[in-house]
All heavy atoms as a GROMACS GRO file, in nm:
protein
  569
    1MET      N    1   8.385  11.353   7.414
    1MET     CA    2   8.447  11.476   7.366
    1MET      C    3   8.561  11.512   7.455
    1MET      O    4   8.545  11.522   7.578
    1MET     CB    5   8.340  11.586   7.361
    1MET     CG    6   8.394  11.718   7.313
    1MET     SD    7   8.264  11.840   7.285
    1MET     CE    8   8.249  11.908   7.450
    2THR      N    9   8.676  11.537   7.399
    2THR     CA   10   8.794  11.576   7.477
    2THR      C   11   8.785  11.724   7.516
    2THR      O   12   8.752  11.806   7.434
    2THR     CB   13   8.923  11.553   7.397
    2THR    OG1   14   8.931  11.416   7.365
    2THR    CG2   15   9.045  11.591   7.476
    3GLN      N   16   8.810  11.749   7.642
    3GLN     CA   17   8.814  11.887   7.688
    3GLN      C   18   8.923  11.905   7.789
    3GLN      O   19   8.981  11.808   7.840
    3GLN     CB   20   8.678  11.932   7.740
    3GLN     CG   21   8.619  11.853   7.853
    3GLN     CD   22   8.486  11.910   7.893
    3GLN    OE1   23   8.464  12.030   7.894
    3GLN    NE2   24   8.393  11.824   7.930
    4THR      N   25   8.953  12.031   7.822
    4THR     CA   26   9.057  12.065   7.916
    4THR      C   27   8.994  12.134   8.036
    4THR      O   28   8.908  12.220   8.022
    4THR     CB   29   9.160  12.162   7.850
    4THR    OG1   30   9.216  12.096   7.737
    4THR    CG2   31   9.269  12.199   7.946
    5VAL      N   32   9.034  12.090   8.153
    5VAL     CA   33   8.986  12.148   8.278
    5VAL      C   34   9.107  12.201   8.353
    5VAL      O   35   9.206  12.129   8.372
    5VAL     CB   36   8.912  12.042   8.365
    5VAL    CG1   37   8.867  12.102   8.498
    5VAL    CG2   38   8.795  11.986   8.290
    6GLU      N   39   9.100  12.325   8.397
    6GLU     CA   40   9.207  12.387   8.474
    6GLU      C   41   9.160  12.410   8.617
    6GLU      O   42   9.053  12.469   8.638
    6GLU     CB   43   9.252  12.519   8.412
    6GLU     CG   44   9.314  12.501   8.274
    6GLU     CD   45   9.357  12.632   8.214
    6GLU    OE1   46   9.286  12.734   8.233
    6GLU    OE2   47   9.459  12.634   8.146
    7LEU      N   48   9.239  12.362   8.712
    7LEU     CA   49   9.203  12.374   8.853
    7LEU      C   50   9.312  12.445   8.931
    7LEU      O   51   9.429  12.434   8.897
    7LEU     CB   52   9.186  12.236   8.915
    7LEU     CG   53   9.081  12.142   8.852
    7LEU    CD1   54   9.090  12.004   8.917
    7LEU    CD2   55   8.941  12.200   8.870
    8LYS      N   56   9.272  12.516   9.035
    8LYS     CA   57   9.367  12.571   9.132
    8LYS      C   58   9.360  12.479   9.252
    8LYS      O   59   9.253  12.456   9.309
    8LYS     CB   60   9.328  12.713   9.170
    8LYS     CG   61   9.425  12.772   9.273
    8LYS     CD   62   9.411  12.921   9.284
    8LYS     CE   63   9.507  12.983   9.382
    8LYS     NZ   64   9.647  12.971   9.344
    9VAL      N   65   9.475  12.421   9.287
    9VAL     CA   66   9.481  12.324   9.394
    9VAL      C   67   9.588  12.369   9.494
    9VAL      O   68   9.702  12.396   9.455
    9VAL     CB   69   9.514  12.182   9.343
    9VAL    CG1   70   9.513  12.080   9.456
    9VAL    CG2   71   9.414  12.140   9.233
   10ALA      N   72   9.552  12.378   9.622
   10ALA     CA   73   9.646  12.421   9.725
   10ALA      C   74   9.745  12.309   9.752
   10ALA      O   75   9.718  12.215   9.825
   10ALA     CB   76   9.571  12.458   9.853
   11MET      N   77   9.863  12.318   9.685
   11MET     CA   78   9.968  12.219   9.700
   11MET      C   79  10.094  12.289   9.752
   11MET      O   80  10.130  12.392   9.701
   11MET     CB   81  10.000  12.153   9.565
   11MET     CG   82   9.884  12.083   9.501
   11MET     SD   83   9.925  12.019   9.336
   11MET     CE   84   9.933  12.172   9.241
   12SER      N   85  10.157  12.228   9.855
   12SER     CA   86  10.276  12.292   9.912
   12SER      C   87  10.402  12.211   9.894
   12SER      O   88  10.511  12.261   9.925
   12SER     CB   89  10.250  12.319  10.060
   12SER     OG   90  10.221  12.199  10.126
   13CYS      N   91  10.391  12.087   9.849
   13CYS     CA   92  10.510  12.001   9.841
   13CYS      C   93  10.490  11.890   9.737
   13CYS      O   94  10.381  11.875   9.681
   13CYS     CB   95  10.543  11.941   9.976
   13CYS     SG   96  10.413  11.826  10.033
   14GLN      N   97  10.594  11.812   9.715
   14GLN     CA   98  10.586  11.702   9.619
   14GLN      C   99  10.490  11.592   9.666
   14GLN      O  100  10.432  11.521   9.587
   14GLN     CB  101  10.724  11.642   9.594
   14GLN     CG  102  10.814  11.731   9.511
   14GLN     CD  103  10.756  11.765   9.375
   14GLN    OE1  104  10.701  11.681   9.306
   14GLN    NE2  105  10.766  11.891   9.336
   15GLY      N  106  10.468  11.583   9.798
   15GLY     CA  107  10.369  11.488   9.849
   15GLY      C  108  10.229  11.525   9.803
   15GLY      O  109  10.151  11.436   9.768
   16CYS      N  110  10.202  11.653   9.802
   16CYS     CA  111  10.070  11.702   9.753
   16CYS      C  112  10.055  11.668   9.606
   16CYS      O  113   9.951  11.623   9.560
   16CYS     CB  114  10.058  11.853   9.771
   16CYS     SG  115  10.070  11.910   9.942
   17VAL      N  116  10.163  11.692   9.530
   17VAL     CA  117  10.161  11.662   9.386
   17VAL      C  118  10.135  11.514   9.364
   17VAL      O  119  10.057  11.474   9.279
   17VAL     CB  120  10.295  11.706   9.320
   17VAL    CG1  121  10.304  11.656   9.175
   17VAL    CG2  122  10.309  11.856   9.326
   18GLY      N  123  10.199  11.429   9.446
   18GLY     CA  124  10.180  11.284   9.434
   18GLY      C  125  10.036  11.244   9.461
   18GLY      O  126   9.984  11.156   9.391
   19ALA      N  127   9.974  11.306   9.558
   19ALA     CA  128   9.835  11.276   9.591
   19ALA      C  129   9.743  11.310   9.475
   19ALA      O  130   9.655  11.232   9.437
   19ALA     CB  131   9.792  11.351   9.717
   20VAL      N  132   9.767  11.424   9.412
   20VAL     CA  133   9.686  11.467   9.297
   20VAL      C  134   9.710  11.373   9.180
   20VAL      O  135   9.615  11.329   9.112
   20VAL     CB  136   9.716  11.614   9.257
   20VAL    CG1  137   9.646  11.652   9.131
   20VAL    CG2  138   9.678  11.708   9.373
   21LYS      N  139   9.836  11.334   9.156
   21LYS     CA  140   9.867  11.239   9.047
   21LYS      C  141   9.792  11.107   9.068
   21LYS      O  142   9.738  11.050   8.972
   21LYS     CB  143  10.018  11.210   9.043
   21LYS     CG  144  10.099  11.320   8.979
   21LYS     CD  145  10.245  11.278   8.973
   21LYS     CE  146  10.328  11.382   8.909
   21LYS     NZ  147  10.471  11.345   8.904
   22ARG      N  148   9.789  11.059   9.192
   22ARG     CA  149   9.723  10.930   9.221
   22ARG      C  150   9.574  10.935   9.188
   22ARG      O  151   9.522  10.846   9.123
   22ARG     CB  152   9.744  10.889   9.366
   22ARG     CG  153   9.880  10.826   9.391
   22ARG     CD  154   9.890  10.762   9.530
   22ARG     NE  155   9.876  10.861   9.638
   22ARG     CZ  156   9.974  10.938   9.681
   22ARG    NH1  157  10.094  10.934   9.623
   22ARG    NH2  158   9.956  11.023   9.780
   23VAL      N  159   9.506  11.040   9.231
   23VAL     CA  160   9.359  11.045   9.207
   23VAL      C  161   9.332  11.067   9.059
   23VAL      O  162   9.238  11.006   9.004
   23VAL     CB  163   9.284  11.149   9.293
   23VAL    CG1  164   9.294  11.116   9.438
   23VAL    CG2  165   9.327  11.289   9.266
   24LEU      N  166   9.413  11.148   8.988
   24LEU     CA  167   9.388  11.171   8.847
   24LEU      C  168   9.419  11.042   8.767
   24LEU      O  169   9.351  11.014   8.670
   24LEU     CB  170   9.474  11.286   8.795
   24LEU     CG  171   9.428  11.424   8.842
   24LEU    CD1  172   9.524  11.530   8.794
   24LEU    CD2  173   9.287  11.454   8.796
   25GLY      N  174   9.518  10.966   8.813
   25GLY     CA  175   9.551  10.841   8.746
   25GLY      C  176   9.440  10.739   8.754
   25GLY      O  177   9.426  10.651   8.668
   26LYS      N  178   9.355  10.751   8.856
   26LYS     CA  179   9.243  10.658   8.876
   26LYS      C  180   9.111  10.714   8.821
   26LYS      O  181   9.012  10.644   8.824
   26LYS     CB  182   9.225  10.629   9.024
   26LYS     CG  183   9.341  10.559   9.089
   26LYS     CD  184   9.317  10.539   9.236
   26LYS     CE  185   9.437  10.478   9.307
   26LYS     NZ  186   9.414  10.468   9.451
   27THR      N  187   9.111  10.837   8.774
   27THR     CA  188   8.987  10.902   8.729
   27THR      C  189   8.958  10.861   8.584
   27THR      O  190   9.041  10.880   8.496
   27THR     CB  191   8.997  11.056   8.742
   27THR    OG1  192   9.027  11.086   8.878
   27THR    CG2  193   8.867  11.121   8.703
   28GLU      N  194   8.840  10.809   8.564
   28GLU     CA  195   8.800  10.762   8.431
   28GLU      C  196   8.792  10.878   8.332
   28GLU      O  197   8.742  10.985   8.363
   28GLU     CB  198   8.663  10.695   8.439
   28GLU     CG  199   8.620  10.626   8.314
   28GLU     CD  200   8.491  10.550   8.329
   28GLU    OE1  201   8.458  10.504   8.439
   28GLU    OE2  202   8.421  10.540   8.228
   29GLY      N  203   8.846  10.857   8.213
   29GLY     CA  204   8.839  10.956   8.106
   29GLY      C  205   8.960  11.050   8.099
   29GLY      O  206   8.978  11.118   8.000
   30VAL      N  207   9.043  11.049   8.203
   30VAL     CA  208   9.161  11.138   8.204
   30VAL      C  209   9.264  11.079   8.106
   30VAL      O  210   9.305  10.963   8.122
   30VAL     CB  211   9.219  11.153   8.347
   30VAL    CG1  212   9.352  11.226   8.340
   30VAL    CG2  213   9.123  11.226   8.437
   31GLU      N  214   9.305  11.160   8.010
   31GLU     CA  215   9.405  11.116   7.913
   31GLU      C  216   9.545  11.166   7.948
   31GLU      O  217   9.641  11.097   7.930
   31GLU     CB  218   9.365  11.162   7.772
   31GLU     CG  219   9.237  11.097   7.722
   31GLU     CD  220   9.183  11.161   7.597
   31GLU    OE1  221   9.246  11.255   7.541
   31GLU    OE2  222   9.073  11.121   7.554
   32SER      N  223   9.550  11.291   7.999
   32SER     CA  224   9.677  11.348   8.040
   32SER      C  225   9.652  11.458   8.140
   32SER      O  226   9.540  11.512   8.149
   32SER     CB  227   9.755  11.401   7.920
   32SER     OG  228   9.686  11.510   7.861
   33PHE      N  229   9.757  11.494   8.212
   33PHE     CA  230   9.746  11.605   8.305
   33PHE      C  231   9.882  11.666   8.329
   33PHE      O  232   9.984  11.603   8.308
   33PHE     CB  233   9.680  11.566   8.437
   33PHE     CG  234   9.745  11.450   8.507
   33PHE    CD1  235   9.854  11.472   8.594
   33PHE    CD2  236   9.700  11.321   8.490
   33PHE    CE1  237   9.913  11.365   8.661
   33PHE    CE2  238   9.760  11.213   8.554
   33PHE     CZ  239   9.869  11.234   8.640
   34ASP      N  240   9.882  11.794   8.369
   34ASP     CA  241  10.005  11.867   8.399
   34ASP      C  242   9.986  11.933   8.534
   34ASP      O  243   9.882  11.998   8.557
   34ASP     CB  244  10.034  11.970   8.290
   34ASP     CG  245  10.163  12.046   8.321
   34ASP    OD1  246  10.269  11.982   8.321
   34ASP    OD2  247  10.154  12.170   8.343
   35ILE      N  248  10.083  11.920   8.621
   35ILE     CA  249  10.074  11.977   8.754
   35ILE      C  250  10.186  12.080   8.771
   35ILE      O  251  10.304  12.047   8.755
   35ILE     CB  252  10.082  11.871   8.863
   35ILE    CG1  253   9.968  11.771   8.847
   35ILE    CG2  254  10.080  11.935   9.003
   35ILE    CD1  255   9.975  11.650   8.939
   36ASP      N  256  10.150  12.206   8.798
   36ASP     CA  257  10.247  12.313   8.820
   36ASP      C  258  10.240  12.350   8.968
   36ASP      O  259  10.149  12.422   9.011
   36ASP     CB  260  10.211  12.432   8.729
   36ASP     CG  261  10.317  12.543   8.736
   36ASP    OD1  262  10.378  12.561   8.844
   36ASP    OD2  263  10.333  12.611   8.635
   37LEU      N  264  10.336  12.298   9.044
   37LEU     CA  265  10.338  12.323   9.189
   37LEU      C  266  10.355  12.472   9.221
   37LEU      O  267  10.289  12.524   9.311
   37LEU     CB  268  10.450  12.240   9.254
   37LEU     CG  269  10.471  12.259   9.405
   37LEU    CD1  270  10.345  12.221   9.481
   37LEU    CD2  271  10.588  12.173   9.451
   38GLU      N  272  10.442  12.539   9.146
   38GLU     CA  273  10.470  12.680   9.174
   38GLU      C  274  10.343  12.766   9.158
   38GLU      O  275  10.315  12.851   9.243
   38GLU     CB  276  10.579  12.731   9.078
   38GLU     CG  277  10.628  12.868   9.113
   38GLU     CD  278  10.743  12.911   9.026
   38GLU    OE1  279  10.841  12.838   9.015
   38GLU    OE2  280  10.731  13.018   8.963
   39LYS      N  281  10.266  12.742   9.051
   39LYS     CA  282  10.144  12.818   9.027
   39LYS      C  283  10.023  12.758   9.100
   39LYS      O  284   9.918  12.817   9.103
   39LYS     CB  285  10.112  12.824   8.876
   39LYS     CG  286  10.208  12.908   8.798
   39LYS     CD  287  10.165  12.911   8.653
   39LYS     CE  288  10.258  12.990   8.567
   39LYS     NZ  289  10.221  12.983   8.425
   40GLN      N  290  10.041  12.637   9.156
   40GLN     CA  291   9.932  12.560   9.216
   40GLN      C  292   9.819  12.537   9.115
   40GLN      O  293   9.700  12.550   9.148
   40GLN     CB  294   9.881  12.628   9.343
   40GLN     CG  295   9.990  12.639   9.447
   40GLN     CD  296   9.937  12.675   9.585
   40GLN    OE1  297   9.819  12.704   9.606
   40GLN    NE2  298  10.025  12.669   9.680
   41LYS      N  299   9.859  12.501   8.994
   41LYS     CA  300   9.765  12.482   8.884
   41LYS      C  301   9.772  12.341   8.831
   41LYS      O  302   9.882  12.286   8.811
   41LYS     CB  303   9.797  12.581   8.770
   41LYS     CG  304   9.700  12.577   8.656
   41LYS     CD  305   9.734  12.686   8.554
   41LYS     CE  306   9.630  12.692   8.444
   41LYS     NZ  307   9.659  12.804   8.350
   42VAL      N  308   9.656  12.280   8.810
   42VAL     CA  309   9.647  12.145   8.753
   42VAL      C  310   9.564  12.154   8.626
   42VAL      O  311   9.450  12.204   8.629
   42VAL     CB  312   9.582  12.046   8.855
   42VAL    CG1  313   9.567  11.908   8.791
   42VAL    CG2  314   9.662  12.041   8.984
   43THR      N  315   9.622  12.110   8.514
   43THR     CA  316   9.552  12.110   8.388
   43THR      C  317   9.527  11.964   8.348
   43THR      O  318   9.622  11.885   8.342
   43THR     CB  319   9.637  12.180   8.280
   43THR    OG1  320   9.671  12.312   8.326
   43THR    CG2  321   9.560  12.192   8.148
   44VAL      N  322   9.398  11.931   8.326
   44VAL     CA  323   9.362  11.795   8.297
   44VAL      C  324   9.294  11.789   8.159
   44VAL      O  325   9.209  11.871   8.127
   44VAL     CB  326   9.260  11.741   8.404
   44VAL    CG1  327   9.231  11.594   8.379
   44VAL    CG2  328   9.315  11.764   8.543
   45ASN      N  329   9.336  11.692   8.076
   45ASN     CA  330   9.280  11.672   7.945
   45ASN      C  331   9.217  11.534   7.934
   45ASN      O  332   9.272  11.438   7.990
   45ASN     CB  333   9.388  11.685   7.835
   45ASN     CG  334   9.452  11.821   7.835
   45ASN    OD1  335   9.388  11.920   7.808
   45ASN    ND2  336   9.578  11.826   7.866
   46GLY      N  337   9.108  11.528   7.861
   46GLY     CA  338   9.046  11.395   7.839
   46GLY      C  339   8.898  11.406   7.815
   46GLY      O  340   8.841  11.516   7.804
   47ASN      N  341   8.837  11.290   7.807
   47ASN     CA  342   8.692  11.280   7.794
   47ASN      C  343   8.631  11.286   7.932
   47ASN      O  344   8.599  11.181   7.993
   47ASN     CB  345   8.656  11.150   7.718
   47ASN     CG  346   8.509  11.143   7.687
   47ASN    OD1  347   8.436  11.241   7.694
   47ASN    ND2  348   8.463  11.024   7.651
   48ILE      N  349   8.624  11.404   7.988
   48ILE     CA  350   8.593  11.426   8.127
   48ILE      C  351   8.486  11.532   8.149
   48ILE      O  352   8.464  11.615   8.063
   48ILE     CB  353   8.723  11.468   8.204
   48ILE    CG1  354   8.791  11.585   8.130
   48ILE    CG2  355   8.817  11.354   8.223
   48ILE    CD1  356   8.911  11.645   8.196
   49GLN      N  357   8.423  11.522   8.263
   49GLN     CA  358   8.328  11.627   8.306
   49GLN      C  359   8.402  11.715   8.408
   49GLN      O  360   8.459  11.662   8.503
   49GLN     CB  361   8.206  11.564   8.371
   49GLN     CG  362   8.120  11.481   8.275
   49GLN     CD  363   8.064  11.568   8.165
   49GLN    OE1  364   8.020  11.681   8.186
   49GLN    NE2  365   8.065  11.515   8.042
   50PRO      N  366   8.401  11.848   8.388
   50PRO     CA  367   8.473  11.936   8.481
   50PRO      C  368   8.438  11.913   8.627
   50PRO      O  369   8.526  11.907   8.713
   50PRO     CB  370   8.431  12.075   8.433
   50PRO     CG  371   8.402  12.058   8.289
   50PRO     CD  372   8.340  11.921   8.278
   51GLU      N  373   8.311  11.897   8.657
   51GLU     CA  374   8.268  11.879   8.797
   51GLU      C  375   8.324  11.747   8.854
   51GLU      O  376   8.364  11.742   8.971
   51GLU     CB  377   8.116  11.882   8.807
   51GLU     CG  378   8.064  11.896   8.946
   51GLU     CD  379   8.108  12.024   9.017
   51GLU    OE1  380   8.113  12.131   8.955
   51GLU    OE2  381   8.137  12.016   9.138
   52ALA      N  382   8.329  11.643   8.773
   52ALA     CA  383   8.382  11.514   8.818
   52ALA      C  384   8.530  11.524   8.850
   52ALA      O  385   8.579  11.468   8.950
   52ALA     CB  386   8.358  11.405   8.713
   53VAL      N  387   8.605  11.599   8.768
   53VAL     CA  388   8.747  11.616   8.793
   53VAL      C  389   8.768  11.697   8.922
   53VAL      O  390   8.852  11.665   9.007
   53VAL     CB  391   8.817  11.686   8.673
   53VAL    CG1  392   8.962  11.720   8.704
   53VAL    CG2  393   8.807  11.599   8.550
   54LEU      N  394   8.691  11.803   8.940
   54LEU     CA  395   8.696  11.884   9.060
   54LEU      C  396   8.671  11.798   9.185
   54LEU      O  397   8.744  11.806   9.283
   54LEU     CB  398   8.598  12.000   9.055
   54LEU     CG  399   8.594  12.093   9.176
   54LEU    CD1  400   8.718  12.181   9.180
   54LEU    CD2  401   8.471  12.181   9.172
   55GLN      N  402   8.568  11.716   9.180
   55GLN     CA  403   8.536  11.628   9.292
   55GLN      C  404   8.647  11.527   9.320
   55GLN      O  405   8.680  11.502   9.436
   55GLN     CB  406   8.401  11.553   9.265
   55GLN     CG  407   8.280  11.644   9.263
   55GLN     CD  408   8.254  11.710   9.397
   55GLN    OE1  409   8.273  11.649   9.500
   55GLN    NE2  410   8.212  11.834   9.393
   56ALA      N  411   8.702  11.470   9.214
   56ALA     CA  412   8.811  11.372   9.231
   56ALA      C  413   8.931  11.435   9.300
   56ALA      O  414   8.986  11.379   9.396
   56ALA     CB  415   8.852  11.314   9.096
   57VAL      N  416   8.974  11.551   9.254
   57VAL     CA  417   9.090  11.617   9.314
   57VAL      C  418   9.060  11.664   9.455
   57VAL      O  419   9.146  11.659   9.544
   57VAL     CB  420   9.142  11.733   9.224
   57VAL    CG1  421   9.256  11.807   9.290
   57VAL    CG2  422   9.186  11.679   9.087
   58SER      N  423   8.935  11.702   9.480
   58SER     CA  424   8.896  11.745   9.615
   58SER      C  425   8.911  11.634   9.716
   58SER      O  426   8.934  11.660   9.835
   58SER     CB  427   8.751  11.795   9.616
   58SER     OG  428   8.739  11.912   9.539
   59LYS      N  429   8.905  11.509   9.672
   59LYS     CA  430   8.920  11.394   9.761
   59LYS      C  431   9.058  11.385   9.825
   59LYS      O  432   9.077  11.314   9.921
   59LYS     CB  433   8.888  11.265   9.688
   59LYS     CG  434   8.742  11.250   9.657
   59LYS     CD  435   8.714  11.120   9.580
   59LYS     CE  436   8.567  11.111   9.544
   59LYS     NZ  437   8.540  10.994   9.460
   60THR      N  438   9.154  11.460   9.770
   60THR     CA  439   9.288  11.461   9.828
   60THR      C  440   9.290  11.540   9.959
   60THR      O  441   9.389  11.534  10.034
   60THR     CB  442   9.390  11.525   9.731
   60THR    OG1  443   9.353  11.662   9.711
   60THR    CG2  444   9.398  11.450   9.601
   61GLY      N  445   9.185  11.617   9.983
   61GLY     CA  446   9.182  11.700  10.103
   61GLY      C  447   9.240  11.838  10.078
   61GLY      O  448   9.244  11.922  10.169
   62LYS      N  449   9.288  11.863   9.956
   62LYS     CA  450   9.344  11.994   9.924
   62LYS      C  451   9.233  12.087   9.876
   62LYS      O  452   9.138  12.046   9.811
   62LYS     CB  453   9.447  11.981   9.807
   62LYS     CG  454   9.553  11.876   9.830
   62LYS     CD  455   9.638  11.912   9.946
   62LYS     CE  456   9.735  11.799   9.978
   62LYS     NZ  457   9.789  11.808  10.114
   63ALA      N  458   9.246  12.215   9.911
   63ALA     CA  459   9.148  12.314   9.864
   63ALA      C  460   9.156  12.318   9.713
   63ALA      O  461   9.263  12.339   9.657
   63ALA     CB  462   9.179  12.450   9.924
   64THR      N  463   9.042  12.300   9.646
   64THR     CA  464   9.039  12.288   9.500
   64THR      C  465   8.927  12.374   9.446
   64THR      O  466   8.816  12.375   9.498
   64THR     CB  467   9.014  12.141   9.458
   64THR    OG1  468   9.110  12.058   9.524
   64THR    CG2  469   9.022  12.122   9.310
   65SER      N  470   8.957  12.448   9.338
   65SER     CA  471   8.853  12.528   9.270
   65SER      C  472   8.887  12.535   9.123
   65SER      O  473   8.999  12.503   9.082
   65SER     CB  474   8.846  12.668   9.330
   65SER     OG  475   8.967  12.736   9.313
   66PHE      N  476   8.790  12.575   9.042
   66PHE     CA  477   8.817  12.592   8.900
   66PHE      C  478   8.910  12.714   8.883
   66PHE      O  479   8.897  12.812   8.957
   66PHE     CB  480   8.688  12.616   8.820
   66PHE     CG  481   8.606  12.490   8.810
   66PHE    CD1  482   8.482  12.482   8.872
   66PHE    CD2  483   8.652  12.381   8.738
   66PHE    CE1  484   8.406  12.365   8.864
   66PHE    CE2  485   8.576  12.265   8.729
   66PHE     CZ  486   8.454  12.258   8.792
   67TRP      N  487   9.006  12.705   8.795
   67TRP     CA  488   9.106  12.809   8.778
   67TRP      C  489   9.046  12.945   8.750
   67TRP      O  490   9.086  13.044   8.805
   67TRP     CB  491   9.205  12.769   8.666
   67TRP     CG  492   9.321  12.864   8.655
   67TRP    CD1  493   9.338  12.960   8.563
   67TRP    CD2  494   9.436  12.868   8.739
   67TRP    NE1  495   9.456  13.024   8.583
   67TRP    CE2  496   9.520  12.971   8.691
   67TRP    CE3  497   9.477  12.795   8.851
   67TRP    CZ2  498   9.641  13.002   8.752
   67TRP    CZ3  499   9.597  12.827   8.912
   67TRP    CH2  500   9.679  12.930   8.862
   68GLU      N  501   8.943  12.950   8.663
   68GLU     CA  502   8.880  13.078   8.628
   68GLU      C  503   8.823  13.145   8.753
   68GLU      O  504   8.838  13.264   8.772
   68GLU     CB  505   8.766  13.059   8.526
   68GLU     CG  506   8.804  12.993   8.399
   68GLU     CD  507   8.810  12.839   8.410
   68GLU    OE1  508   8.729  12.780   8.482
   68GLU    OE2  509   8.899  12.780   8.346
   69ALA      N  510   8.757  13.067   8.837
   69ALA     CA  511   8.696  13.122   8.958
   69ALA      C  512   8.806  13.174   9.052
   69ALA      O  513   8.790  13.277   9.116
   69ALA     CB  514   8.612  13.018   9.030
   70ALA      N  515   8.918  13.103   9.059
   70ALA     CA  516   9.027  13.144   9.146
   70ALA      C  517   9.094  13.272   9.093
   70ALA      O  518   9.136  13.355   9.171
   70ALA     CB  519   9.129  13.030   9.153
   71GLU      N  520   9.099  13.284   8.962
   71GLU     CA  521   9.164  13.402   8.902
   71GLU      C  522   9.083  13.527   8.920
   71GLU      O  523   9.135  13.635   8.948
   71GLU     CB  524   9.188  13.378   8.752
   71GLU     CG  525   9.302  13.283   8.725
   71GLU     CD  526   9.438  13.340   8.773
   71GLU    OE1  527   9.485  13.437   8.709
   71GLU    OE2  528   9.490  13.292   8.870
   72THR      N  529   8.952  13.518   8.900
   72THR     CA  530   8.868  13.637   8.908
   72THR      C  531   8.839  13.672   9.053
   72THR      O  532   8.836  13.789   9.089
   72THR     CB  533   8.735  13.617   8.832
   72THR    OG1  534   8.670  13.502   8.884
   72THR    CG2  535   8.760  13.601   8.685
   73GLY      N  536   8.821  13.572   9.136
   73GLY     CA  537   8.796  13.594   9.277
   73GLY      C  538   8.668  13.674   9.302
   73GLY      O  539   8.594  13.704   9.208
   74PRO      N  540   8.639  13.702   9.428
   74PRO     CA  541   8.519  13.778   9.458
   74PRO      C  542   8.529  13.923   9.407
   74PRO      O  543   8.639  13.980   9.415
   74PRO     CB  544   8.508  13.773   9.608
   74PRO     CG  545   8.638  13.727   9.657
   74PRO     CD  546   8.714  13.663   9.542
   75LYS      N  547   8.423  13.975   9.358
   75LYS     CA  548   8.426  14.111   9.308
   75LYS      C  549   8.395  14.207   9.422
   75LYS      O  550   8.306  14.185   9.502
   75LYS     CB  551   8.322  14.129   9.197
   75LYS     CG  552   8.359  14.044   9.076
   75LYS     CD  553   8.278  14.081   8.958
   75LYS     CE  554   8.329  13.995   8.845
   75LYS     NZ  555   8.283  14.012   8.722
   76THR      N  556   8.474  14.310   9.426
   76THR     CA  557   8.451  14.412   9.528
   76THR      C  558   8.410  14.542   9.460
   76THR      O  559   8.456  14.573   9.350
   76THR     CB  560   8.578  14.436   9.611
   76THR    OG1  561   8.684  14.472   9.526
   76THR    CG2  562   8.613  14.314   9.693
   77THR      N  563   8.324  14.618   9.524
   77THR     CA  564   8.278  14.745   9.466
   77THR      C  565   8.321  14.860   9.555
   77THR      O  566   8.349  14.848   9.667
   77THR     CB  567   8.126  14.745   9.448
   77THR    OG1  568   8.067  14.718   9.576
   77THR    CG2  569   8.085  14.648   9.343
   0.00000   0.00000   0.00000
């Protein structure tokens, strides 16, 4: 089943983008991906498991989290 996974990845340069491209290119089930350096957002499409994509991108050494978790952040009262 094709699904979309959105990640927040701490990328500061084109070298970081290249590292993410390399791991996604080797990740089984990935059909396409889009990397937005300015927003530090990576959108991945394919027959993939969200946790597997998160683990793969984490191997770059960049701080990686699911986009929804990054957007909502910790709740303060």
